[in-house]
C-alpha positions as CSV (number, residue, x, y, z in Angstrom):
1,M,-37.6,25.3,24.7
2,T,-39.1,25.6,28.2
3,H,-42.3,27.6,28.6
4,T,-41.8,29.1,32.1
5,N,-39.1,31.3,33.5
6,K,-38.7,28.9,36.4
7,E,-37.9,26.0,34.0
8,K,-35.6,28.2,31.9
9,Q,-33.7,29.3,35.0
10,K,-33.4,25.7,36.2
11,L,-31.8,24.8,32.9
12,L,-29.5,27.8,32.9
13,N,-28.3,26.9,36.4
14,R,-27.6,23.3,35.2
15,M,-25.6,24.6,32.2
16,R,-23.6,26.9,34.5
17,R,-22.6,23.9,36.7
18,I,-21.7,21.9,33.5
19,R,-19.5,24.8,32.4
20,G,-17.8,24.7,35.7
21,Q,-17.2,21.0,35.4
22,V,-15.7,21.5,31.9
23,E,-13.5,24.2,33.3
24,A,-12.4,21.8,36.0
25,I,-11.3,19.3,33.4
26,Q,-9.3,21.9,31.7
27,R,-7.6,22.9,35.0
28,V,-6.7,19.2,35.7
29,L,-5.2,18.9,32.2
30,E,-3.3,22.2,32.6
31,G,-2.0,21.1,36.0
32,D,-0.7,17.8,34.7
33,G,-3.4,15.8,36.6
34,T,-3.5,12.1,36.7
35,C,-5.5,10.1,34.2
36,L,-7.8,9.1,37.1
37,A,-8.5,12.8,38.0
38,I,-9.2,13.6,34.4
39,L,-11.5,10.7,34.0
40,Q,-13.4,11.5,37.2
41,Q,-14.0,15.0,36.1
42,A,-15.0,14.0,32.6
43,T,-17.4,11.4,33.9
44,A,-19.0,13.9,36.2
45,C,-19.4,16.3,33.3
46,R,-20.9,13.6,31.1
47,G,-23.4,12.7,33.8
48,A,-24.4,16.3,34.2
49,L,-24.8,16.8,30.5
50,D,-26.9,13.6,30.2
51,G,-29.2,14.9,33.0
52,F,-29.5,18.2,31.1
53,I,-30.4,16.4,27.9
54,A,-33.0,14.3,29.7
55,E,-34.6,17.4,31.2
56,V,-34.8,19.2,27.8
57,V,-36.3,16.1,26.1
58,E,-38.8,15.6,28.9
59,D,-39.9,19.3,28.6
60,H,-40.2,18.9,24.9
61,I,-42.4,15.8,25.1
62,R,-44.6,17.3,27.8
63,D,-44.9,20.7,26.0
64,H,-45.0,19.7,22.3
65,V,-46.0,16.0,22.0
66,I,-48.6,15.3,24.6
67,D,-51.9,17.1,24.2
68,P,-52.5,18.6,27.7
69,E,-56.2,17.7,27.5
70,R,-55.3,14.0,26.8
71,R,-52.5,13.3,29.2
72,D,-54.6,10.5,30.7
73,S,-55.1,8.9,27.3
74,P,-53.1,5.8,26.2
75,Q,-50.9,8.1,24.1
76,G,-50.3,10.4,27.1
77,Q,-49.4,7.3,29.3
78,A,-47.1,6.0,26.6
79,A,-45.3,9.4,26.5
80,E,-44.9,9.3,30.2
81,E,-43.4,5.8,29.9
82,L,-41.0,7.1,27.3
83,I,-39.9,9.8,29.6
84,D,-39.3,7.3,32.4
85,I,-37.3,5.0,30.0
86,M,-35.3,8.0,28.8
87,H,-34.5,9.1,32.3
88,S,-33.3,5.6,33.3
89,Y,-31.1,5.5,30.2
90,L,-29.6,8.9,30.5
91,T,-29.3,9.4,34.3
């Protein structure tokens, strides 16, 4: 998990927004919303969750995989490339 209160708060804020999006899906379903409205809400929620996952994976790689003293090493550079690839895939 994140190692600073700022990072933790950022993730908690993202999760609260995702919860709001999931609740919006439920409201659309309960209100007999159109398929389009349901899909729009679900797609927005999925995008937000993908962004959340990307952030947690990035934090994990930076905090637990890369040796802070070797971030400029070939392994550190490869880890940063992996983070970039993951972000382009998930977000």
